[in-house]
N, C-alpha and C positions, 0 to 999 in steps of 0.2 A: 456546972454544964454549960459547954458552947454548942451552940448551932451552926453547924458549918455547911459548907456547899461542897456536896458529891459529884453533882452531872450539871451539867450543861448541854443546853440544846437551842437549835434557832431554824426561824425557817422566814426566807424571801421567796416571793413571788417571780415567778419567771419573766415576767414583761419587764422590761427597763423602759422607762421615759428619759429619753435625755435632754440638753439643753437645746440640741439640736431641733428637736422633736418639739417641745416648748416654742421655738420660736414661730413654726407654723400653727401654731395655736392661740398665741397670744401676742402683743407688740414688746416684746423682749429680745435679747440674744443672750448669747454663750458670756461674753466678755462682762456683760451686767451682773449675771447670776453670780457668777463664779468669784468676782471682785468682793460682790456685796454679803455674800454668803458660802463661797467655797465650795458649793453643790455643783455636781457634774453630770448627775444621775440619780433618780431613784425609780423603787421597784412599784408595780400599780397590781393589786389583786386582781384576777381574772374573773368574767361574771359570774362563773360558779364557786368562787371562795368567799368565804366570809372570816370575821374574826375569829369565830372557833376553830372553823377547817385550820389555820394558820398556828393557834393557840395550842392545838393536837398534835400537829407535826413535829411541834419544837418541844413539847410536854414528852412526847413518846422518843426522842433525841436524846434529852436530857435523864431520861430514866434508864435508858441504854448504857449511857454513860457512865451511870451512877449503879447498875445492875441490880436495880430495883423494878420490881413489878405492880403494878398499875393495882392490886389487891393489897398492896402494902402502904400506900398511900393513904394517909390520914386525913389530909388537909389541901385544897386546892384553893388559892386565892388569885383570882386575875384581875390585873392592873390593866383599865383600859377604859376610855370614853367613846369608842364606837363597836359596841357590845351588837349581836347580832339582833337584838331587840329591845326594847326599851326595858321588858322585864320579860322571863325570869333572867337571872343572873347568866351570863355569858360561860362562868365557871360550872356550872350544872351544867350546862350543854356538853361541853369539854369530859366534864365527869363521863356523862355517860358514852360519847365518842371513843375515850381512851379504854374503861371498862374499870374505873376506879369505884367499885361499888360501895366499898366502906366509909368511902372521905363525905366529909361535909366540906361543901362548896358558895363560895360567894363571891361578887365583885367589889372591886374598889374604884373609887373614882376621884381621882388628884391631879389627872391631866398628866402632862409629861412627868413629875414626879410620882406616878403611880405606881411604878414599880418598887420604887424604894418604899414608902408606903407600905406598900404589900407584903414586901421584904421583911419590915419591921414590924409588921401584925403577924405575921406565919412565924418569926424569930419567939416573941413573946408566947403565941401559942405553946410552941413548944418545950420553951424555957418552963413555962407553967403546968406542963405535965399532961397537956391536952391534945395527944399524939406524937407519933416519933418520927415521923417523914411527913416532908409538906411539898407541893410542889407550887411555886412562884411564878406567875406569867405576866408579861408584859406583850400585851398583843393590839394592834390597831389596825383600822380600813380607812384610813382618813382620806384616800382619794375620793370616797362618798361623802364626804362632809367639807367638800374644797369647791369652791367657785372656780372654776378652771377658767372664765374669764376676766380673773381680778390677778394681774399681774404680779401684784405685790404679796400676794399668797400663795398661790398655786404654784410657783416654783418651789416652794419651800417643803411640802410634805410628801410622805410616802408610805407605803404599807408594810407589814411585817411582824414577825412575831419572833419573842426568846423567852428561854425558861431554865430555871434551876430549881434541882432536889436539894431540899434541906434536910438534914440528919442531926440528932443529938449527937455530942460527942466527950470526950471525956478528957482531951489533952487541951493546948493553948489556940490551935487554932481556930479560925471560923468569925464569926461574927463579934466584933467588937462592940459595937453600938452602930444605932440609928438614932437621927436627930430630926426633928421633924417641925414646918413651921408653917402657916397660911396668914392671909392676909385677905377679906373680901371687898376691903373699900378699891381695889383695881380691878376690879369684876369686868369694867366694859374695854378694859385694853387688851383682852384677852378673852373671848367668848365665843360660844354659838347659841343664839338668840332663840333659836326655836328649833325643834316643835316639844315644848315641854308645858306643864301648867300655866306657866306665866303667858307663853304664846303658844295655844293649842294650834292642831294643825289647819288650815285654812287656805284658799283659795288666794286672799290677800297677803298672806304670810308666804307663800309660797314666791309670786308676784316679788314682794318688798325680799325676796333670798334670805328670808330669816333663818332658812335651815341650813346654811352655809356659817361656816368658821370667821370669826371677825377680829382683827388684829390690825394695833396701832404699833408699828415695828419698831421706830426709835425709842420712843416710851419703855417699850416691853426690855429693849435691849439696857437699857441704862439700869432698870431695877433688875435682870438675871445677871450681871456681872458683879454688881454688889452684894446680892443676896446668894449667889453661889460662891464666892469669896469667902464671906462670913459663915455661912454652915459648913463650909470645909475647913475652915480655918477651928470651927468649934469644934469639930470632930475630932482634929490632930490635938488640940491642947486638952480635950477630955482624957487624953492618954499618956499625955506629957511628949507628945511626938511635933517635929516640924516638918516642913515639906523636903527636908534631904532628907528623911526615915521613909518617904511614899517609894514603893518601888513601880507602881503605875497607877496613874489617875484616869481614870475612865468616866470623865462625865456625860451629862445627857447631850447628846449629840443634836444640837439645835439649828447652829450655825457657827461656820470655823471664827468669825470674827468673834463669836461670845468664847468660845473655847479658848483662843490663843490668848484675849484679855483675861479671863480668868487665871488661866496658867502663870501668867505675868505678874499678875498680882500674887500669887501664890510664890511664887519666885521657884516655879518647877522647869526643869530643862526640858526639850521637846522630847526627847527619848524618854521622859517620865509619862508623858501623856497620849493617851490610845484616842486616835482621831479615826473615823470612818464614814462620815457625814458627808464627803464626796460621792460615797458611793451609794448612798442610800436616801439620802435628806432625813428631813428629821420624821423619825416615825413614833413620835411621841411617846407612852409608853415602855414601847417595846426597844429602843433604842441601848440603854445600859445591858440588859443580858443578851441581847445581838453581840453587841463588843463583848461582854465576857465571853461569849463561846468563842467567838473567834478568835480573840486571844488565848482562849486556855487552849484550843484544837492548834495554833499557831508555835505551841509551848513557850509562850511566855510568861506564863504563871508559873511561879516553882512554890516549892512547900515552902511554907516561913514567910514569902513574900506580905509586905504590907500594901494593900489595896484601897485605894481611897475613891471613893464616887460620890456624886453630886446630881442634881436636878432643878429644873425649875420650869413652872408650868403656870397654865390657868387655875385662876382660882383668888390672889396668885397662892401658889405652892411653892414649897423649897425643900429640899432635904437632902442630907447624905448620910453616906455609911462608911465604916471602916473595918474592915476583913482582914484578918492574917491568912491568908490562902494555906489549902489543907495539902 
């Protein structure tokens, strides 16, 4: 049995925050942002929007493409680090919003690698016989975890959601394999200190801005490029492929410099790599499913194409997935 992606969907908020807008908010400029990140604008959730709202829209669009009803969904996995609440799982809220009454649902926290981790998890459930149809969603409202006075981080991130429908299939298309890794020794290079059990909510914590994402960008860059390259090669080697066999590389959209450095190390041509970070910034677990949906709806993904995807995020976590498109 192979597990196939039969539908894709995405949702990006209407509000666009450009580099010109950021110039009015913090000490930065368009040239500095573009040169270091490749980002030109990002989307920001409206005041009434939260992660489950965006995830539900993306899910409905994916189900519509797949021709699957909510009642047919057996499993919902949401990769997110910005859930509506600390608990319950945002996946349970999505389940209620779309009416997937018989699905079991849970969140998976692996930062920017969350979608591939969730994809791997749902793939294993279906292959083991625990369900026939699954929704895998990556959704984030990172704008509410960002210090908008910190020019080193606020220029990078945005909000959005992407989703795929997975179904069991009998042919050779579908998910070939997923490869997951982590190393907690790098915790303080990219994390959000508060507010959890270690640093519960407090006035002192708010004053220290523990509720905001913290990142040491230069150090993250070095580890990210190496890890993305290695985990991509791992996926290709597992099936006897090389970069020449890849129809499209769909990486986590963190930073254009990271993407270009990784593609160069892999020996991928420009036309083999899908990049949309200039439009949306880094939406963490949402970047890959959003990119897949865009590429799919643009007619870039053909049956039989070999699709390589890789992600890197806080934890550190990193992962890859290799698919033969249906």
